[in-house]
C-alpha positions in Angstrom: -69.0 181.0 243.1 -66.1 180.5 240.9 -66.7 180.7 237.3 -65.5 178.0 234.7 -62.2 178.6 233.0 -63.8 178.7 229.6 -66.2 181.4 230.6 -63.3 183.4 232.1 -61.8 183.2 228.6 -64.9 184.4 226.7 -65.2 187.3 229.0 -61.8 188.4 228.9 -61.7 187.8 225.1 -64.7 190.1 224.7 -63.7 192.9 227.0 -63.3 196.2 225.3 -65.7 195.6 222.5 -69.5 195.8 222.3 -71.9 193.3 220.6 -72.2 195.7 217.7 -68.6 196.0 217.1 -68.0 192.3 217.2 -70.9 191.9 214.7 -70.0 194.6 212.4 -68.7 194.2 208.7 -65.2 195.2 209.4 -62.7 192.7 210.5 -61.8 192.7 214.2 -58.4 194.1 215.0 -55.5 192.2 216.4 -56.0 193.5 219.9 -59.6 192.3 220.1 -58.5 188.7 219.2 -55.4 189.0 221.3 -53.2 188.0 218.3 -50.5 190.1 216.7 -49.4 191.7 220.0 -48.3 190.3 223.4 -50.4 191.0 226.3 -49.4 193.5 228.9 -47.3 192.6 231.8 -49.9 193.9 234.3 -52.6 191.4 233.0 -53.8 188.7 235.3 -51.8 185.5 235.0 -55.0 183.5 234.3 -55.9 185.9 231.4 -52.4 185.5 230.1 -52.6 181.7 230.1 -56.2 181.5 228.6 -56.6 184.3 226.0 -56.2 182.7 222.5 -53.0 184.0 220.8 -54.2 182.8 217.3 -57.9 182.1 216.6 -57.9 179.8 213.5 -60.3 178.9 210.7 -61.7 175.7 210.1 -59.3 175.2 207.2 -56.3 175.3 209.6 -55.8 171.9 211.4 -55.0 172.5 215.0 -53.5 170.0 217.0 -56.2 168.2 219.0 -55.9 166.0 221.9 -57.3 162.4 221.6 -60.6 162.2 223.1 -64.2 162.0 222.2 -65.1 162.1 218.7 -66.7 165.5 217.7 -70.2 165.4 216.6 -71.4 166.4 213.3 -73.2 169.9 213.0 -76.8 169.5 212.9 -77.6 173.1 212.0 -78.0 173.9 208.4 -76.6 177.3 208.9 -73.0 176.0 209.0 -73.4 175.3 205.3 -73.0 179.1 204.8 -70.5 180.0 207.5 -67.0 179.1 208.4 -66.1 178.3 212.1 -63.7 180.3 214.1 -62.0 178.5 217.2 -59.8 179.1 219.9 -56.7 177.2 220.8 -58.9 174.8 222.9 -60.9 174.0 219.8 -64.1 175.8 221.1 -66.1 177.7 218.5 -66.2 181.3 219.3 -67.5 182.9 216.0 -68.5 182.3 212.4 -67.5 184.1 209.3 -69.9 184.4 206.5 -68.9 182.7 203.2 -70.3 185.4 200.9 -69.5 188.8 202.6 -66.7 187.5 205.2 -68.7 189.3 208.1 -68.0 187.7 211.5 -70.8 186.8 213.9 -70.9 185.4 217.4 -71.5 181.9 217.5 -70.5 180.4 220.8 -72.6 177.2 221.7 -73.3 178.1 225.4 -74.2 181.9 224.8 -75.2 182.7 221.3 -76.0 179.4 219.3 -77.0 179.9 215.6 -79.4 182.8 216.0 -76.9 185.4 214.9 -76.1 183.3 211.8 -79.8 183.1 211.0 -80.4 186.8 211.3 -77.2 187.6 209.3 -78.2 185.0 206.5 -81.4 186.9 206.0 -80.0 190.3 205.6 -76.6 189.4 203.8 -76.5 191.4 200.7 -74.1 188.9 199.0 -76.3 185.8 199.9 -77.2 184.2 196.6 -79.9 182.3 198.5 -81.7 185.3 199.8 -84.5 185.3 197.3 -84.8 181.9 197.0 -86.6 180.8 200.0 -88.6 178.1 198.1 -86.2 175.8 196.4 -88.7 174.6 193.8 -89.4 178.2 192.7 -87.2 179.5 189.9 -85.9 182.9 189.1 -86.8 184.9 186.0 -83.7 185.1 183.9 -82.6 185.5 180.2 -80.6 182.7 178.9 -78.0 182.9 176.2 -79.2 182.7 172.8 -82.8 182.2 174.0 -85.9 183.8 175.5 -86.5 184.8 179.1 -87.4 181.9 181.3 -87.2 180.5 184.9 -83.9 179.5 186.3 -82.9 177.7 189.8 -79.7 176.5 191.1 -79.0 172.8 190.0 -75.5 171.6 191.0 -75.9 168.6 189.0 -76.9 170.3 185.8 -74.0 172.7 186.2 -71.6 170.0 186.7 -72.8 168.2 183.6 -72.4 171.3 181.6 -68.8 171.9 183.0 -67.9 168.5 181.9 -69.5 169.1 178.3 -67.5 172.3 178.2 -64.2 170.6 178.9 -64.9 167.9 176.2 -66.3 170.4 173.4 -63.9 173.2 173.9 -60.8 170.9 174.1 -59.7 172.2 177.7 -57.3 170.5 180.1 -58.8 168.5 183.0 -57.2 170.7 185.6 -59.1 173.8 184.0 -61.4 173.8 186.9 -58.4 174.2 189.4 -57.0 177.2 187.8 -57.1 180.5 190.0 -58.8 182.8 187.3 -61.6 180.4 186.5 -62.3 179.8 190.3 -62.3 183.5 191.0 -64.9 183.9 188.1 -67.1 181.1 189.5 -66.9 182.5 192.8 -68.4 185.8 191.5 -70.8 184.2 188.8 -71.9 181.4 190.8 -70.5 181.0 194.4 -72.6 178.1 195.4 -71.2 175.8 192.7 -68.1 173.8 194.0 -65.9 173.4 190.9 -64.7 169.7 190.6 -61.1 168.8 190.7 -59.3 167.2 187.7 -59.8 163.7 189.1 -63.6 164.3 189.4 -63.7 165.9 185.9 -61.9 162.7 184.5 -64.4 160.4 186.1 -67.3 162.6 184.8 -65.8 162.6 181.2 -65.6 158.9 181.2 -69.1 158.4 182.7 -70.4 160.9 179.9 -68.7 159.1 177.1 -70.2 155.6 178.1 -73.6 157.4 178.5 -73.5 158.9 175.1 -72.3 155.9 173.4 -75.1 153.9 174.8 -77.5 156.4 173.6 -75.9 156.4 170.2 -76.0 152.6 170.0 -79.8 152.8 170.8 -80.3 155.4 168.1 -78.4 153.3 165.4 -80.8 150.4 166.3 -84.1 152.4 166.2 -83.6 155.1 163.6 -80.7 153.9 161.1 -81.4 151.6 158.3 -77.9 151.3 156.7 -74.6 153.2 157.2 -71.9 154.4 155.0 -68.4 154.4 156.7 -65.3 156.5 156.2 -62.0 155.6 157.6 -58.4 156.8 157.6 -55.3 156.3 159.5 -53.0 158.9 161.3 -49.7 159.1 163.1 -49.4 161.2 166.2 -46.3 163.3 167.3 -45.4 160.4 169.6 -45.4 158.1 166.4 -48.3 156.1 167.6 -50.7 155.0 164.7 -54.3 155.6 165.2 -57.4 154.7 163.1 -60.8 156.5 162.9 -64.0 155.3 161.8 -67.0 157.5 161.0 -70.6 156.6 160.2 -72.9 158.7 157.9 -76.6 157.8 157.5 -80.0 159.4 157.2 -82.4 158.8 159.9 -86.1 158.1 159.5 -87.0 161.8 159.8 -84.6 162.3 156.8 -82.0 164.1 158.7 -78.4 163.6 157.8 -76.1 162.5 160.5 -72.4 162.2 160.8 -70.8 160.4 163.8 -67.3 159.4 164.8 -67.8 156.0 166.2 -64.2 154.9 167.0 -60.8 156.5 167.4 -58.4 153.8 168.6 -54.7 152.8 168.6 -53.5 150.3 166.0 -50.3 148.3 165.5 -50.1 148.5 161.6 -51.5 150.0 158.5 -51.6 146.8 156.4 -54.8 145.9 154.4 -55.7 142.9 156.7 -55.2 145.0 159.7 -57.5 147.7 158.3 -60.2 145.0 157.4 -60.1 143.4 160.9 -60.4 146.6 162.7 -63.4 147.6 160.6 -65.0 144.2 161.4 -64.3 144.7 165.1 -65.8 148.2 165.2 -68.9 147.0 163.4 -69.3 144.2 165.8 -68.9 146.6 168.7 -71.6 148.9 167.5 -73.9 145.9 166.3 -73.7 147.1 162.5 -74.4 144.5 159.9 -75.8 146.7 157.1 -73.0 148.8 155.5 -73.5 150.1 152.1 -70.1 151.7 151.4 -66.6 152.5 152.8 -65.0 155.7 151.7 -61.3 155.6 151.8 -58.3 157.4 150.1 -56.2 155.8 147.4 -53.7 153.9 149.5 -52.8 150.4 148.3 -53.6 149.1 152.0 -57.1 150.4 151.9 -57.8 148.3 148.8 -56.8 145.2 150.6 -58.8 146.2 153.7 -62.0 146.6 151.5 -61.5 143.2 149.9 -61.3 141.7 153.6 -64.4 143.5 154.6 -66.4 142.4 151.5 -65.6 138.8 152.1 -66.9 139.4 155.8 -69.9 141.3 154.7 -70.9 138.6 152.0 -71.7 136.2 154.7 -74.7 138.4 155.9 -78.0 138.2 153.7 -78.6 141.9 154.3 -75.5 143.0 152.2 -76.4 144.9 149.0 -75.3 143.6 145.6 -72.8 141.3 147.3 -70.6 144.2 148.4 -69.9 145.2 144.6 -70.4 148.9 145.4 -68.7 148.8 148.7 -65.5 150.6 147.8 -65.9 154.3 147.4 -62.6 156.4 146.6 -62.1 159.7 148.2 -63.1 162.5 145.7 -61.0 165.0 147.3 -57.8 162.9 147.2 -58.4 162.2 143.6 -58.7 165.9 142.8 -55.6 166.4 144.7 -53.8 163.9 142.7 -55.1 165.4 139.5 -53.8 168.9 140.3 -50.5 167.7 141.8 -49.6 165.8 138.6 -50.5 169.0 136.5 -48.3 171.2 138.8 -45.3 169.1 138.4 -44.3 171.3 135.4 -44.6 174.6 137.3 -44.4 177.7 135.1 -41.5 180.1 135.6 -43.9 182.9 136.2 -45.3 181.0 139.2 -41.9 180.6 140.6 -41.1 184.1 140.2 -44.1 185.3 142.0 -43.4 182.9 144.8 -39.9 184.2 145.3 -41.0 187.9 145.4 -43.7 186.9 148.2 -40.9 185.2 150.1 -38.6 188.1 149.7 -41.2 190.5 151.2 -42.2 188.2 154.1 -38.5 187.5 155.2 -37.9 190.9 156.7 -39.8 193.4 158.8 -38.2 196.6 157.1 -39.3 195.0 153.6 -42.9 194.6 154.9 -42.9 198.1 156.2 -41.6 199.6 153.0 -44.0 197.3 150.9 -47.1 198.6 152.9 -45.9 202.2 152.4 -46.1 201.5 148.7 -49.5 199.9 149.2 -50.8 203.0 150.8 -49.4 205.3 148.0 -50.7 203.0 145.3 -54.1 203.0 147.1 -54.6 199.2 146.9 -57.4 198.3 149.1 -57.2 194.6 150.2 -57.6 193.0 153.4 -55.6 189.9 152.8 -51.9 190.3 153.0 -49.0 188.1 151.3 -49.1 184.4 152.0 -46.1 182.1 151.9 -47.1 178.7 150.2 -46.0 175.3 150.4 -44.9 174.2 146.9 -46.2 170.6 147.3 -49.6 171.7 148.4 -51.7 173.2 145.2 -54.3 174.8 147.5 -51.7 176.5 149.3 -50.2 177.8 145.9 -53.7 179.0 145.0 -54.1 181.1 148.2 -50.7 182.5 147.5 -51.3 183.6 144.0 -54.9 185.0 145.0 -53.2 187.2 147.7 -50.3 188.3 145.3 -52.3 189.2 142.3 -53.9 192.0 144.3 -50.6 193.7 144.8 -49.4 193.6 141.1 -48.8 197.3 140.9 -46.9 197.3 144.3 -44.5 194.6 143.1 -43.9 196.3 139.8 -43.2 199.7 141.5 -40.9 197.7 144.0 -38.9 196.4 141.3 -38.3 199.9 139.8 -37.3 201.6 143.1 -35.6 198.9 145.4 -32.3 197.7 143.9 -31.9 195.2 146.6 -35.1 193.6 145.6 -34.0 193.4 142.0 -30.6 191.8 143.0 -31.8 189.3 145.2 -34.4 187.9 142.7 -32.0 188.1 139.7 -30.5 185.3 137.9 -27.1 186.4 138.6 -28.0 185.7 142.4 -29.4 182.2 141.2 -32.9 183.6 141.3 -35.7 183.4 138.8 -35.9 187.2 138.2 -38.4 189.8 139.2 -42.1 189.2 138.1 -43.0 191.3 135.1 -46.3 192.0 133.5 -46.5 188.8 131.5 -45.8 186.8 134.6 -48.6 188.4 136.4 -50.8 187.5 133.4 -49.8 183.9 133.8 -50.3 184.0 137.5 -53.8 185.2 137.1 -54.7 182.4 134.7 -53.2 179.9 137.1 -55.2 181.4 140.0 -58.3 181.2 138.1 -57.6 177.6 137.0 -56.8 176.4 140.5 -59.8 178.4 141.9 -62.3 175.9 140.3 -60.5 173.1 141.9 -60.3 174.8 145.2 -64.0 175.4 145.1 -64.9 172.0 144.0 -62.8 170.5 146.8 -64.7 172.6 149.2 -68.1 171.4 147.8 -67.2 167.7 147.9 -65.7 167.8 151.4 -69.0 169.1 153.0 -70.1 166.7 155.7 -73.2 168.5 157.1 -75.4 168.0 153.9 -76.0 165.6 151.0 -73.1 165.8 148.5 -73.6 162.5 146.5 -76.6 163.4 144.3 -74.6 166.3 142.7 -71.2 164.7 142.5 -71.4 163.7 138.9 -71.7 167.3 137.9 -68.3 168.0 139.8 -66.7 165.2 137.8 -68.0 166.9 134.6 -66.6 170.2 135.7 -63.2 168.6 136.2 -63.4 167.2 132.7 -64.1 170.5 131.1 -61.5 172.3 132.9 -58.9 169.9 131.6 -60.4 169.9 128.3 -59.9 173.8 128.0 -56.3 173.4 128.9 -55.6 170.7 126.4 -57.1 173.0 123.6 -54.9 176.0 124.7 -52.2 177.4 122.5 -49.7 177.5 125.3 -47.4 174.5 125.1 -46.9 174.4 128.9 -50.5 174.5 129.6 -51.1 171.7 127.2 -48.4 169.5 128.7 -50.1 170.2 132.3 -53.5 169.3 130.9 -52.2 166.1 129.5 -50.8 165.0 132.7 -54.0 165.9 134.5 -56.1 164.0 131.8 -54.1 160.8 132.4 -54.8 160.9 136.0 -58.4 161.8 135.6 -59.0 158.8 133.1 -57.2 156.5 135.7 -59.9 157.0 138.2 -62.9 158.7 136.5 -62.7 159.0 132.7 -62.5 155.4 131.5 -65.1 152.5 131.5 -63.5 148.9 131.4 -65.5 145.8 130.6 -64.1 143.2 133.1 -64.5 139.6 132.6 -64.7 137.0 135.2 -61.0 136.1 135.3 -60.0 139.8 135.9 -62.6 140.0 138.7 -61.3 137.1 140.4 -57.9 138.4 140.3 -59.2 141.5 141.8 -60.7 139.4 144.5 -57.5 137.8 145.4 -55.7 141.3 145.3 -53.2 140.2 142.7 -51.8 141.8 139.8 -52.5 145.5 138.7 -55.9 145.2 137.5 -57.2 147.2 140.3 -55.9 150.4 138.6 -58.5 149.8 135.9 -61.5 149.4 138.1 -64.6 151.4 137.0 -66.1 154.5 138.7 -68.6 153.5 141.5 -71.9 153.7 140.0 -73.6 154.6 143.1 -72.6 157.9 142.1 -75.0 158.1 139.4 -77.8 156.1 141.4 -77.7 159.0 143.9 -78.3 161.3 140.9 -81.1 159.2 139.7 -83.1 159.5 143.0 -82.8 163.4 142.7 -86.0 164.3 141.1 -84.3 167.0 139.1 -82.0 164.5 137.1 -83.5 160.8 137.2 -82.7 158.8 134.1 -83.4 162.0 131.8 -81.7 163.1 128.6 -79.9 165.6 130.8 -78.2 162.9 132.9 -77.5 161.0 129.8 -75.8 164.0 128.1 -73.7 164.6 131.2 -72.4 161.0 131.0 -71.6 161.4 127.3 -69.7 164.5 128.0 -67.6 162.9 130.8 -67.0 159.3 128.9 -67.5 160.1 125.3 -70.1 159.0 122.9 -69.0 155.4 122.7 -68.0 154.8 126.2 -70.8 157.0 127.5 -73.3 154.5 126.0 -71.8 151.6 127.8 -71.8 153.6 131.0 -75.5 154.6 130.6 -76.4 151.1 130.0 -74.5 150.2 133.1 -76.2 152.8 135.1 -79.6 151.7 134.0 -79.1 148.2 134.9 -77.7 149.1 138.3 -80.7 151.1 139.3 -83.1 148.4 138.2 -81.0 145.7 140.1 -80.8 147.6 143.3 -84.5 148.5 143.1 -85.4 144.8 142.8 -83.1 144.0 145.7 -84.7 146.7 147.8 -88.0 145.5 146.9 -87.3 142.0 148.4 -86.1 143.7 151.6 -88.6 146.5 152.1 -91.7 145.8 150.0 -95.0 146.1 152.2 -96.0 142.7 153.4 -99.6 143.4 154.1 -100.5 143.7 150.2 -99.2 140.2 149.6 -101.0 138.7 152.5 -104.3 140.2 151.3 -103.8 138.7 147.9 -103.0 135.2 149.4 -106.1 135.2 151.5 -108.5 136.2 148.8 -107.2 133.7 146.4 -107.4 130.9 148.9 -111.0 132.0 150.2 -112.5 131.7 146.6 -111.4 128.4 145.5 -108.0 127.1 144.1 -108.7 127.2 140.6 -109.9 131.0 140.5 -107.0 131.9 142.7 -104.5 130.1 140.3 -105.9 131.9 137.2 -105.4 135.3 138.8 -101.7 134.5 139.6 -101.0 133.2 136.0 -102.4 136.2 134.4 -100.7 138.5 136.8 -97.3 136.8 136.0 -98.0 137.1 132.3 -98.9 140.8 132.7 -95.8 141.3 134.7 -93.7 139.6 132.0 -95.1 142.0 129.3 -93.9 145.0 131.3 -97.4 145.7 132.6 -100.3 146.1 130.2 -102.1 148.4 132.6 -101.0 151.3 134.7 -101.7 149.3 137.9 -98.8 146.9 137.3 -96.0 149.5 137.1 -93.5 149.3 139.6 -92.6 152.3 142.0 -89.5 152.9 140.0 -91.3 153.1 136.8 -94.0 155.4 138.2 -91.2 157.7 139.6 -89.2 157.9 136.4 -92.6 158.4 134.4 -93.1 161.8 136.2 -91.7 165.0 135.0 -88.3 166.1 136.4 -88.0 169.2 138.4 -86.1 172.1 137.0 -82.4 171.5 137.0 -81.6 174.9 138.1 -83.9 174.8 141.0 -82.4 174.7 144.5 -84.1 171.7 146.0 -83.8 170.3 149.6 -83.7 166.7 148.6 -84.3 165.2 151.9 -87.3 167.5 152.3 -88.7 166.3 149.0 -88.1 162.5 149.9 -89.8 163.1 153.3 -93.0 164.4 151.5 -93.0 161.6 148.9 -92.0 158.8 150.9 -95.5 157.6 151.2 -95.8 157.5 147.5 -92.5 155.6 146.8 -91.8 153.4 150.0 -89.3 151.0 148.4 -87.4 153.7 146.5 -87.3 156.0 149.5 -85.3 153.2 151.3 -82.8 153.3 148.3 -82.6 157.0 148.4 -82.0 157.0 152.1 -78.7 155.0 151.6 -77.6 156.5 148.3 -78.0 160.0 149.5 -76.0 159.2 152.8 -72.8 158.3 151.0 -69.9 160.5 151.8 -68.0 161.5 148.8 -64.8 162.4 150.5 -62.9 161.0 153.6 -62.7 164.6 155.1 -64.9 163.6 157.9 -62.3 161.3 159.3 -59.5 163.6 158.5 -61.3 166.2 160.8 -61.0 163.8 163.7 -57.4 163.7 163.2 -57.2 167.5 163.3 -59.2 167.3 166.7 -56.9 164.8 168.1 -53.8 166.8 167.0 -55.1 169.6 169.1 -56.0 167.4 172.1 -52.7 165.4 172.1 -50.3 168.5 172.0 -47.0 168.8 173.6 -48.5 169.3 177.1 -50.9 166.4 177.1 -48.8 163.6 175.8 -49.6 161.4 178.9 -53.3 160.8 177.7 -54.2 157.1 177.3 -55.6 156.1 173.9 -58.8 155.4 175.6 -59.2 159.0 177.1 -58.1 160.2 173.6 -60.9 158.3 172.1 -63.4 159.5 174.8 -62.5 163.2 173.9 -62.5 162.9 170.3 -65.7 160.8 170.0 -67.3 162.7 172.9 -66.7 165.9 171.3 -68.3 164.9 168.0 -71.4 163.4 169.8 -72.0 166.5 171.8 -71.6 169.1 169.3 -75.2 170.1 167.9 -74.2 172.7 165.6 -71.5 173.7 163.2 -68.0 173.7 165.0 -66.4 177.1 165.5 -63.3 177.8 163.2 -60.5 178.6 166.0 -58.1 179.7 163.3 -57.9 183.4 163.2 -57.2 185.7 160.1 -54.2 187.8 160.7 -55.5 190.5 158.4 -58.7 190.7 160.4 -57.0 190.7 163.8 -54.8 193.6 162.5 -57.7 195.7 161.3 -59.6 194.9 164.8 -56.4 195.9 166.7 -56.2 199.2 164.8 -59.9 199.8 165.6 -59.6 199.1 169.3 -56.5 201.3 169.5 -58.2 204.1 167.9 -61.4 203.7 170.1 -59.9 203.2 173.5 -56.5 204.8 173.0 -58.2 208.0 171.5 -60.2 208.3 174.8 -57.0 208.7 176.8 -55.5 211.0 174.2 -58.5 213.2 174.0 -58.8 213.3 177.8 -55.1 214.5 178.0 -55.7 217.1 175.4 -58.8 218.3 177.2 -57.0 218.6 180.7 -53.9 220.3 178.9 -56.4 222.6 177.2 -58.1 223.4 180.5 -54.7 224.1 182.1 -53.7 226.5 179.2 -56.9 228.2 179.7 -56.5 228.6 183.4 -53.0 229.9 183.2 -53.6 233.1 181.4 -56.4 234.1 183.8 -54.0 233.7 186.7 -51.3 235.8 184.9 -54.0 238.4 184.2 -55.0 238.5 187.7 -51.6 238.7 188.9 -50.4 241.5 186.4 -53.5 243.4 186.7 -52.6 245.4 189.9 -49.3 246.4 188.3 -50.9 248.0 185.4 
């Protein structure tokens, strides 16, 4: 009986190879598959016509004849193997996805039994020890203890999306060859998503996190303090960011970027309308302060927002304390005004640093002198930006360490002296007197540098100690005004004028001036007073309160006469705010009980108690029971001023004792003193919207910037590397790994030298 043609093909195809050879781990030769070499002329004609010349994988799309639609695979084993077909689209074998071993898988003869046997013995099969899908494997996790783990593709995909957002990676990162190779080894079962899938996952995660944050605002947020700023991208598009700071019911500080959107203009009304739209989008009606820089458009925007908030009954003090100026920006203006009269010594040091950094041979010679002078310093010379005082401080800090090196360089290098000489339109080489002035300037600017770092913190409370920082600036300027150096006095006077403009003076405004300020006309806004919420935040700190210490600090800043006015204003402000918060947050149960008891015992008796209670309250409380929470809080002894206090933890413990005052503390302590929180969003957006990703839409940019801020649970990692530290690490690595090769080469050479005399001795020995 004649056999079917496909059976002849199978017999001819497998001739010359046993079952063990076909199932071995090695790849079959071209002769076994009949590809790569033409069949001999003595072969049967039918064999020549039916032997497949090129068995293909499933990835290659062979030309198929139109016919019946192929059935889907019903066996689960095909999920771990790749089909190998002949020219007639008939499956003849299967290749393992994990070890690439081939197994016979013809439908009529072998079926899937071979695949099942190989699956259970494959050494690279990640499913081998996971027969029960619900059973996890014991594994040590990064940064945690040993626990159970099981393969979860959905969780891995979510983690991959978070990695793209948090680490600012391109959407096509999953398509890169290096990462795919890494994943094929680390977790071969996971299918890395494409760039389009990643984009959809990012948008989905953005809306999911946004909905979760909205719910968190509604459930745990009492009142927010906003921070806003504007930014222009490399494509000259204007963006605006809004950051919300608040303390939740568990007394934990939060800072969230809630909006990052494209704006058409930076005018005051535009800023105000955008803030109102942002608040409506997030369902925010209770805003205590808005921290902005000193741009005039921000002043107009605050006036617009104040008019909108005054329509709400929950607005505090009718928006009187809404405007909070950025402290870091004010410090920057104060120091910049002082540095307009730069000392000649600073210019000489700056020119000397630029001379060294402008040539490779100069740096080499400079480092040689450093070694000879035994100067031990990790930081190398830095070129500053003259218009940025913090850059000048870092330049002086690094240059002062190499004073001896610069002096010796001036004695030995004639080119150095000529290039910096006045004959060559220079300032001259820095001498010992210049270095003394540079050290004084470094010390002076160092105080402002540290102060800016402290007030720019966003992860902990800063409003309660800010009045200390203002007093520190006042004392620094006062010291320079009392200096014998005329230049320092001139610089101190310029800084004092700028300090008084924002912090040092107290004006008594009448109603006409206030109405002019509301309309935004005139220049009266330049004489506005410091925001009193700064001192309210200090009052709710149990170390300061309304104590003589706080009074003395206020007098030090404003002087004795103005200090008395400020102290009176602070006391009035604290009492007014407490009364307003009492109306909003006073316990209702106590009032209900009093009303019930009065009505149950007859009208006259209840009226008598009410009248007596009002008289006692008007007489400032004749008994201790009539004292308010504020009076009881202020009557208690203050904590030690030098004590390091976790103020949020203190209020969490004492919230039950002062429930109304605790609400005031939650709002006042959440006030951001600087707008650095918003400026950090611009740093992130600048890295995301680089030259290679300019096609990102404003919505995707907002999803990435806000999503990164929402997903980060810890302190962000600083991606800027120190060149000095990198140089030290590079040297250590070269000594560690390069020394291995050198020592190995020396050892081989030594062994060769030892073996050669032995050979010469053995050869010369017979001749002796």
